[in-house]
C-alpha positions in Angstrom: -9.8 -15.8 -3.6 -7.4 -17.8 -1.5 -6.4 -16.8 2.0 -2.9 -16.0 0.9 -4.2 -13.5 -1.7 -6.5 -11.9 0.8 -3.7 -11.4 3.3 -1.3 -10.0 0.7 -3.9 -7.5 -0.7 -5.0 -6.4 2.8 -1.4 -5.8 3.9 -0.7 -3.9 0.7 -3.8 -1.7 1.3 -2.7 -0.9 4.8 0.8 0.0 3.6 -0.7 2.2 0.9 -3.0 4.0 3.4 -0.1 4.6 5.8 2.1 6.0 3.1 -0.7 8.2 1.8 -1.4 9.5 5.3 2.2 10.2 6.0 2.5 12.0 2.7 -0.5 14.2 3.5 0.9 15.0 6.9 4.1 16.2 5.2 2.1 19.0 3.5 1.7 17.6 0.0 -1.5 17.9 -2.0 -4.0 15.1 -1.5 -3.9 14.0 -5.1 -0.2 13.5 -4.9 -0.6 11.6 -1.6 -3.1 9.3 -3.3 -0.8 8.5 -6.2 2.0 7.9 -3.7 -0.1 5.5 -1.7 -1.3 3.6 -4.7 2.3 3.3 -5.9 3.4 2.0 -2.5 0.6 -0.5 -2.4 1.3 -1.7 -5.9 5.0 -2.1 -5.3 4.5 -3.9 -2.0 2.3 -6.6 -3.5 5.2 -8.3 -5.1 7.4 -8.2 -2.0 4.6 -9.3 0.3 3.7 -12.2 -2.1 7.2 -13.6 -1.7 7.5 -12.9 2.0 4.2 -14.4 3.1 4.4 -18.0 2.2 
């Protein structure tokens, strides 16, 4: 795994965790927050891949 890939995946994981935590704090069920965090992480990979070059 290249350094670029590691940085992108790590940043995506952090974004997903932050979004999931904020969703839980808003009062939603944890399962919904997990799906929201995974969606945010997956969507951010494409954007981060082009931004981090």
